[in-house]
VMD Tcl script that draws the C-alpha trace (Angstrom):
set ca {
  {-3.94 13.26 -9.17}
  {-2.62 10.13 -7.31}
  {-4.42 6.56 -6.89}
  {-4.72 4.70 -3.93}
  {-5.69 0.91 -4.00}
  {-6.26 -0.55 -0.37}
  {-5.03 -4.06 -0.03}
  {-6.63 -5.79 2.93}
  {-9.41 -8.36 1.59}
  {-8.91 -8.24 -2.48}
  {-6.28 -9.66 -4.29}
  {-3.17 -7.33 -5.42}
  {-3.55 -8.76 -8.89}
  {-7.05 -7.45 -9.17}
  {-5.86 -4.12 -7.76}
  {-3.03 -4.12 -10.08}
  {-5.82 -4.82 -13.13}
  {-7.94 -1.67 -11.83}
  {-4.85 0.64 -11.81}
  {-4.35 -0.54 -15.63}
  {-7.35 1.03 -16.81}
  {-5.70 4.57 -15.57}
  {-2.56 5.82 -17.63}
  {0.62 4.61 -16.75}
  {1.92 7.70 -15.96}
  {-0.51 8.10 -13.25}
  {0.96 7.87 -9.74}
  {-0.48 4.50 -7.90}
  {-0.07 3.62 -4.55}
  {-0.86 -0.03 -3.06}
  {-1.48 0.58 0.69}
  {-1.26 -2.70 2.15}
  {-0.61 -4.47 5.94}
  {2.83 -5.81 7.07}
  {1.25 -9.24 6.67}
  {0.56 -8.93 2.92}
  {4.41 -8.17 2.13}
  {5.34 -12.26 1.69}
  {2.51 -12.04 -0.81}
  {3.85 -8.76 -2.76}
  {7.38 -10.30 -2.44}
  {5.80 -13.65 -4.30}
  {3.87 -11.88 -6.52}
  {6.87 -9.40 -7.85}
  {8.69 -12.87 -8.90}
  {6.18 -13.24 -11.51}
  {7.77 -11.24 -14.64}
  {4.14 -10.10 -15.94}
  {3.20 -8.48 -12.08}
  {6.31 -7.17 -11.79}
  {6.08 -5.49 -15.16}
  {3.09 -3.92 -14.34}
  {3.77 -2.68 -11.16}
  {7.21 -0.91 -11.95}
  {5.83 0.00 -15.67}
  {2.84 1.43 -14.36}
  {4.30 3.71 -11.62}
  {3.26 1.60 -8.80}
  {4.62 2.40 -5.17}
  {3.47 0.54 -1.55}
  {2.41 2.23 1.77}
  {2.36 -0.03 4.47}
  {-1.21 0.54 7.10}
  {1.42 0.38 10.09}
  {3.88 2.91 8.93}
  {0.65 5.38 7.61}
  {-0.84 4.90 10.95}
  {2.40 5.55 12.93}
  {3.00 8.78 10.81}
  {-0.82 10.03 11.12}
  {-0.64 9.77 14.97}
  {2.33 12.13 14.96}
  {1.27 14.93 12.45}
  {-2.31 14.27 11.86}
  {-3.59 16.16 8.67}
  {0.03 17.43 8.19}
  {1.16 13.98 7.31}
  {2.88 14.05 3.80}
  {2.71 10.54 2.43}
  {5.39 10.54 -0.29}
  {8.35 10.13 2.15}
  {6.22 6.98 3.75}
  {5.87 4.92 0.37}
  {8.05 1.83 0.89}
  {8.88 1.88 4.23}
  {8.38 -0.72 6.51}
  {9.41 0.21 10.20}
  {6.83 0.33 13.29}
  {5.74 -3.35 12.35}
  {4.64 -5.59 15.35}
  {3.90 -8.94 15.85}
  {0.46 -8.54 15.46}
  {0.54 -6.44 12.30}
  {3.02 -9.25 10.74}
  {0.39 -11.86 10.92}
  {-1.85 -9.45 8.99}
  {-5.07 -9.55 11.01}
  {-7.88 -7.86 9.69}
  {-7.86 -5.51 12.73}
  {-4.95 -3.83 11.29}
  {-6.85 -3.12 8.30}
  {-10.03 -2.43 10.04}
  {-8.53 0.32 11.94}
  {-7.26 2.45 9.12}
  {-9.71 5.01 9.20}
  {-7.84 8.39 8.76}
  {-8.79 11.57 6.89}
  {-5.93 12.81 4.77}
  {-5.70 15.52 2.36}
  {-3.46 14.55 -0.62}
}
mol new
graphics top color blue
foreach p $ca { graphics top sphere $p radius 0.5 }
foreach p [lrange $ca 0 end-1] q [lrange $ca 1 end] { graphics top cylinder $p $q radius 0.2 }
display resetview
């Protein structure tokens, strides 16, 4: 089992709190638009946030990287190699527009 927390309108801290209800060994993925990367960096400066993020098995997956990989491979998209990647960002995605989040409508088998 793997848990996905999609961050587009909620806070990362609340996502981290929701994930903390699961065993620490459960793999967790925070899915976020490129525009929220600076927010994540600021959050990681907090010792409490960083401790929970790293200690509770969290990874990141960016909307844009997922969208780009899915466009190439469709249902055969493997998620694990995409965690933490940041390529494929464009200026619109960097601004964190709602369109980037709203366009993520994919069906993946995990």
